[in-house]
C-alpha positions in Angstrom: 15.0 0.3 -19.6 15.6 -3.4 -20.3 19.2 -3.1 -19.2 18.1 -1.6 -15.9 15.6 -4.4 -15.3 18.4 -6.9 -16.1 20.8 -5.2 -13.7 18.1 -5.3 -11.0 17.5 -9.0 -11.5 21.2 -9.7 -11.3 21.5 -7.6 -8.2 18.7 -9.5 -6.5 20.2 -12.8 -7.6 23.6 -12.0 -6.2 22.0 -10.8 -2.9 20.1 -14.1 -2.7 23.3 -16.0 -3.2 25.0 -14.0 -0.4 22.2 -14.5 2.0 21.9 -18.2 1.1 25.6 -18.6 1.9 25.1 -16.9 5.2 22.2 -19.3 5.9 24.4 -22.3 5.2 27.1 -20.9 7.5 24.6 -20.5 10.3 23.2 -24.0 9.8 26.7 -25.4 9.8 27.5 -23.9 13.1 26.6 -25.7 16.3 26.1 -22.6 18.4 22.5 -21.5 19.2 20.8 -19.3 16.7 20.7 -15.5 17.4 17.8 -13.3 16.5 20.0 -11.3 14.0 21.0 -14.6 12.2 17.3 -15.8 12.2 16.2 -12.6 10.5 19.0 -12.8 8.0 17.9 -16.4 7.1 14.3 -15.3 6.8 15.1 -12.6 4.3 16.9 -15.1 2.1 14.6 -18.1 2.4 11.1 -17.3 3.6 8.6 -18.3 0.9 6.2 -15.5 1.5 8.8 -12.9 1.0 10.3 -14.6 -2.0 6.9 -14.9 -3.6 6.3 -11.2 -3.1 9.6 -10.3 -4.6 8.9 -12.5 -7.6 6.1 -10.2 -8.7 8.6 -7.4 -9.4 9.6 -8.8 -12.8 6.0 -8.7 -14.1 5.4 -5.2 -12.9 8.7 -3.9 -14.1 8.0 -5.4 -17.5 4.6 -3.7 -17.6 6.2 -0.4 -16.9 8.8 -1.0 -19.6 6.0 -1.5 -22.1 4.3 1.8 -21.2 7.6 3.8 -21.7 7.6 3.2 -25.4 7.1 6.1 -27.8 3.6 4.7 -28.8 1.4 2.0 -27.2 0.4 0.3 -30.5 2.9 -1.2 -32.8 2.9 -0.2 -36.5 1.4 -2.7 -38.9 3.0 -3.6 -42.2 0.8 -5.3 -44.9 2.2 -6.6 -48.2 0.4 -8.4 -50.9 1.2 -9.8 -54.4 -1.3 -11.0 -57.0 -1.2 -12.6 -60.4 -3.9 -11.6 -62.8 -4.8 -13.3 -66.1 -6.4 -11.1 -68.7 -7.8 -12.8 -71.8 -6.7 -11.2 -75.1 -8.8 -12.0 -78.2 -6.9 -14.2 -80.5 -3.7 -13.9 -78.4 -4.4 -16.1 -75.4 -4.1 -14.8 -71.8 -1.9 -12.0 -70.6 -0.5 -12.6 -67.1 -0.1 -9.5 -64.9 1.9 -9.5 -61.8 0.8 -6.8 -59.3 1.9 -6.0 -55.8 1.0 -3.6 -53.0 2.4 -2.5 -49.6 0.7 -0.7 -46.7 2.2 0.7 -43.5 -0.3 1.9 -40.8 -0.1 3.2 -37.3 -2.9 3.5 -34.7 -2.6 6.7 -32.7 -4.3 7.4 -29.3 -5.6 11.0 -29.3 -6.9 11.4 -25.7 -3.7 11.0 -23.6 -4.2 7.3 -23.0 -0.5 6.6 -23.1 0.2 9.0 -20.3 -2.5 7.5 -18.1 -1.2 4.0 -18.8 2.3 5.0 -17.9 1.3 6.7 -14.7 -0.8 3.7 -13.6 2.2 1.4 -14.2 4.5 3.6 -12.2 2.1 3.7 -9.3 1.7 -0.1 -9.5 5.4 -0.6 -9.2 5.7 1.9 -6.3 2.8 0.1 -4.6 4.3 -3.3 -5.1 7.7 -2.2 -3.6 5.8 -0.9 -0.5 3.9 -4.1 -0.3 7.1 -6.1 -0.5 8.5 -3.9 2.3 5.3 -4.5 4.3 5.6 -8.3 3.7 9.3 -8.2 4.7 8.5 -6.5 8.0 5.6 -8.8 8.7 7.7 -11.9 8.0 10.5 -10.6 10.2 8.0 -9.8 13.0 6.6 -13.4 12.6 10.2 -14.8 12.8 10.9 -12.7 15.9 7.7 -13.8 17.6 8.5 -17.5 17.0 12.1 -16.8 18.1 10.7 -15.4 21.4 8.4 -18.3 21.9 11.3 -20.8 21.5 13.4 -18.7 23.8 10.6 -18.6 26.4 10.0 -22.3 26.3 13.8 -23.0 26.5 14.0 -20.8 29.6 10.9 -22.5 31.0 12.3 -26.0 30.4 15.5 -25.0 32.2 13.6 -23.6 35.1 11.3 -26.7 35.3 14.4 -28.9 35.3 16.0 -27.0 38.1 12.9 -27.3 40.2 12.5 -31.0 39.4 16.0 -31.4 40.8 15.0 -29.6 44.0 11.9 -31.6 44.5 13.8 -34.8 43.7 16.3 -33.9 46.5 13.3 -33.3 48.8 11.7 -36.6 47.9 15.0 -38.4 48.5 15.3 -36.8 51.9 11.7 -37.8 52.6 12.4 -41.4 51.8 15.4 -41.4 54.2 13.4 -39.7 56.9 10.6 -42.2 56.4 13.1 -45.1 56.6 14.5 -43.6 59.8 11.0 -43.3 61.2 11.2 -39.5 61.3 8.4 -38.9 58.7 5.1 -40.7 57.9 4.3 -42.7 54.8 1.9 -39.9 53.9 4.8 -37.4 53.7 6.9 -39.7 51.6 4.0 -40.3 49.2 3.3 -36.6 49.0 6.9 -36.0 48.0 6.7 -38.6 45.3 3.5 -37.2 43.9 5.0 -33.7 43.8 8.0 -35.1 42.0 5.8 -36.8 39.4 3.8 -33.7 38.8 7.0 -31.6 38.4 8.5 -34.1 36.0 5.3 -34.2 34.0 5.3 -30.4 33.6 8.9 -30.6 32.5 8.1 -33.1 29.8 5.1 -31.0 28.7 7.4 -27.9 28.4 9.9 -29.9 26.4 7.1 -31.1 24.0 5.9 -27.5 23.5 9.5 -26.5 22.9 9.9 -29.1 20.2 6.8 -27.8 18.4 8.0 -24.2 18.7 11.4 -25.1 17.3 9.7 -26.9 14.4 7.5 -23.8 13.7 10.6 -21.6 13.7 12.5 -24.0 11.4 9.5 -24.0 9.0 9.4 -20.2 8.8 13.1 -20.1 8.1 12.9 -23.0 5.7 15.6 -24.9 7.5 16.2 -28.6 6.7 13.3 -30.8 7.9 15.4 -32.4 10.6 16.6 -29.1 12.1 15.2 -28.0 15.4 17.2 -24.8 16.2 18.2 -23.7 19.7 18.2 -20.0 20.2 20.2 -17.5 22.3 18.8 -14.3 23.7 17.1 -12.6 26.6 13.5 -12.0 27.5 14.3 -9.2 30.0 12.3 -6.1 29.2 14.1 -2.9 28.1 14.9 -0.5 30.8 13.9 2.5 28.7 11.4 2.5 25.8 13.1 3.7 22.6 9.9 5.5 21.4 6.9 7.3 22.7 3.3 6.7 21.8 3.2 9.8 19.6 6.2 8.6 17.7 4.5 5.2 17.1 1.3 6.9 16.0 3.3 9.0 13.5 5.1 6.0 12.2 1.8 4.1 11.9 0.4 6.8 9.7 3.3 6.3 7.3 3.8 2.6 7.4 4.5 0.8 4.1 1.0 -0.7 3.9 -0.6 2.7 3.9 1.8 4.0 1.4 1.0 1.1 -0.8 -2.7 1.8 -0.6 -2.0 5.5 -1.5 -0.1 4.4 -4.6 -2.9 1.9 -5.4 -5.4 4.7 -5.2 -3.3 6.9 -7.5 -3.0 3.9 -9.9 -6.8 3.4 -9.8 -7.4 7.1 -10.6 -5.0 6.8 -13.6 -6.9 3.8 -14.8 -10.1 5.7 -14.5 -8.6 8.5 -16.7 -7.5 5.8 -19.1 -11.0 4.3 -19.4 -12.5 7.7 -19.9 -10.0 8.5 -22.6 -10.7 5.2 -24.2 -14.2 6.5 -25.1 -12.5 8.6 -27.7 -11.7 6.6 -30.9 -8.1 5.8 -32.0 -7.1 7.2 -35.3 -5.3 4.9 -37.7 -3.1 6.6 -40.4 -1.3 4.8 -43.1 0.7 5.1 -46.3 0.4 2.7 -49.2 1.9 2.0 -52.6 1.0 -0.4 -55.3 1.8 -1.3 -58.9 -1.0 -2.5 -61.2 -1.8 -2.9 -64.8 -0.1 -4.5 -67.8 3.6 -4.3 -68.5 3.1 -1.7 -71.3 0.7 0.4 -69.2 2.0 -0.1 -65.6 0.3 2.1 -63.0 2.1 3.3 -59.9 -0.3 4.1 -57.0 0.8 5.9 -53.9 -1.6 7.3 -51.2 -2.4 8.0 -47.6 -5.2 6.5 -45.6 -7.0 7.6 -42.4 -9.6 5.5 -40.5 -11.6 6.7 -37.5 -14.2 4.6 -35.7 -17.4 6.5 -35.0 -18.3 6.1 -31.3 -22.1 6.1 -31.8 -23.2 3.0 -29.9 -20.6 2.2 -27.3 -18.8 4.8 -25.2 -16.8 2.4 -22.8 -19.3 2.8 -20.0 -18.5 -0.6 -18.7 -14.8 0.1 -18.3 -15.4 3.5 -16.8 -17.9 2.0 -14.3 -15.4 -0.6 -13.2 -12.7 1.9 -12.8 -14.9 4.1 -10.6 -15.7 1.1 -8.5 -12.0 0.3 -8.1 -11.2 3.8 -7.0 -14.0 3.7 -4.4 -12.9 0.4 -3.1 -9.3 1.5 -2.7 -10.4 4.7 -0.9 -12.5 2.7 1.5 -9.7 0.2 2.2 -7.3 3.1 2.8 -9.6 4.8 5.2 -10.2 1.6 7.1 -6.5 0.8 7.2 -5.7 4.3 8.6 -8.3 4.0 11.3 -7.4 0.4 12.2 -3.6 1.2 12.4 -4.2 3.9 14.9 -6.6 1.9 17.0 -4.3 -1.1 17.0 -1.3 0.9 18.1 -3.3 2.5 21.0 -4.7 -0.8 22.2 -1.4 -2.6 22.0 0.4 0.3 23.8 -2.1 0.0 26.7 -1.6 -3.8 26.8 2.1 -3.4 26.8 2.1 -0.9 29.7 -0.1 -3.3 31.7 2.2 -6.2 31.0 5.3 -4.1 32.0 3.7 -3.3 35.3 2.7 -7.0 35.9 6.2 -8.3 35.1 7.8 -5.7 37.4 5.4 -6.6 40.2 5.9 -10.4 39.8 9.6 -10.3 39.3 10.7 -7.6 41.8 8.2 -8.2 44.6 6.4 -11.5 44.6 9.2 -13.8 43.2 11.9 -12.3 45.5 9.8 -12.9 48.6 8.9 -16.4 47.5 12.6 -17.2 46.9 13.3 -16.0 50.4 10.4 -18.2 51.7 11.9 -21.2 49.9 15.3 -20.6 51.3 13.8 -20.3 54.8 11.7 -23.4 54.3 14.6 -25.5 53.2 16.6 -24.4 56.3 13.6 -25.0 58.5 12.9 -28.4 57.1 16.5 -29.5 57.6 16.3 -28.2 61.2 13.1 -30.1 61.7 11.1 -26.9 62.3 8.6 -27.3 59.5 7.0 -30.3 57.8 7.6 -31.7 54.4 4.2 -30.4 53.3 5.2 -26.8 54.1 8.5 -27.3 52.2 6.7 -28.6 49.1 4.1 -25.8 49.3 6.9 -23.2 49.3 8.6 -25.0 46.4 5.4 -25.2 44.4 4.7 -21.5 45.0 8.1 -20.6 43.6 7.6 -22.9 40.6 4.2 -21.5 39.8 5.3 -17.9 40.2 8.4 -18.4 38.1 6.2 -19.8 35.4 3.9 -16.8 35.7 6.8 -14.4 35.4 8.2 -16.2 32.4 4.8 -16.3 30.7 4.3 -12.6 31.4 7.8 -11.7 30.1 7.1 -13.8 26.9 3.8 -12.1 26.5 5.4 -8.7 26.9 8.0 -9.5 24.3 5.4 -10.7 21.9 3.2 -7.7 22.4 6.2 -5.4 21.9 6.9 -7.1 18.6 3.2 -6.8 17.5 3.1 -3.2 18.6 6.2 -2.3 16.5 4.9 -4.2 13.5 1.5 -2.5 13.7 3.1 0.9 13.9 5.6 0.1 11.1 8.5 0.8 13.6 11.8 -0.6 12.3 14.5 -1.4 14.8 17.8 -3.3 14.4 17.9 -6.5 16.3 20.3 -6.8 19.2 23.0 -9.4 19.0 24.6 -11.1 16.0 
């Protein structure tokens, strides 16, 4: 058993080294970070996941102790004495005596089996908890990745629109200098340019914070603010149905961990009830006593048994019953909440999908057409600068709404899959 534990630790250490090397390679590269690379770094470096994995050694050691032949170790007692016996007219006679005792405490009510079962269930529950932590951490990384990606896209979009408004403002200044536009139109263009530039700077500030949050989750160097590469476009076809998600939610690692915890609590209840029965201690002893000319060799067997007259382990049994009840309640609540969360997030996701489709395929396309017509009309002198800026502002606001909706859709999709315990391989590498 000890060799198995050692091999497991070595395997985990080697895996950590491999992942750490991959992390260094990713950090050394100047290309943007992909989702697959970010998840790989998180599995190697995230402190929450590493802390959860660190608990394995203690639980494996606990299980190793319970797999011994007996729970209690034998006890060896040895003693040596020197006795002086006065002899009339002859002085004192010195007697050297010794004795040895070997005893073993035995559990007689199956405690060892209950203890072993509880340790096995604890280890199984911990492994499921680690898997749940791993999925939660990876979902958190993916959400922060999406937030960075969304803000990167928004900053790029805002920069493009600032460039358009700057061109319009430059044209307005020229028209004003030529006497074709009023001072009001020129001022309006400058105001719109200032507003657009302010929104661009605000988006960049949010992007810096989002990158810092992602770097902290990945435990990247303090000065690292990673750029990411990916897409926010929603999937054409959903890779699962609601029924499949509900079935996955009923078997997610957290619920399996609670099931193992309940079984462990029941084993501990059995252990506490068995502890009401006294342990029997048996022993063998040998001793040598008496004077040298009349040496006595003593050999015997001893049995000791506590009498359970006043205390029957009611405290331990009561606590174990309480633990079983608490785990049962927690498991029932977790089952109910998992199903309710999946249903609610599914409806939210469907609503967001419809909203993204409406904004992207209908509203934004018409606004882009309006902007194109407005630019042509303004250059031809058919519309005023105010109408051109209005069309540009509508496109800017709608693009921002589409981007926010697509980001929200991606975040809800991640939250839905995490709540259901649905595992998918990230796209891209």
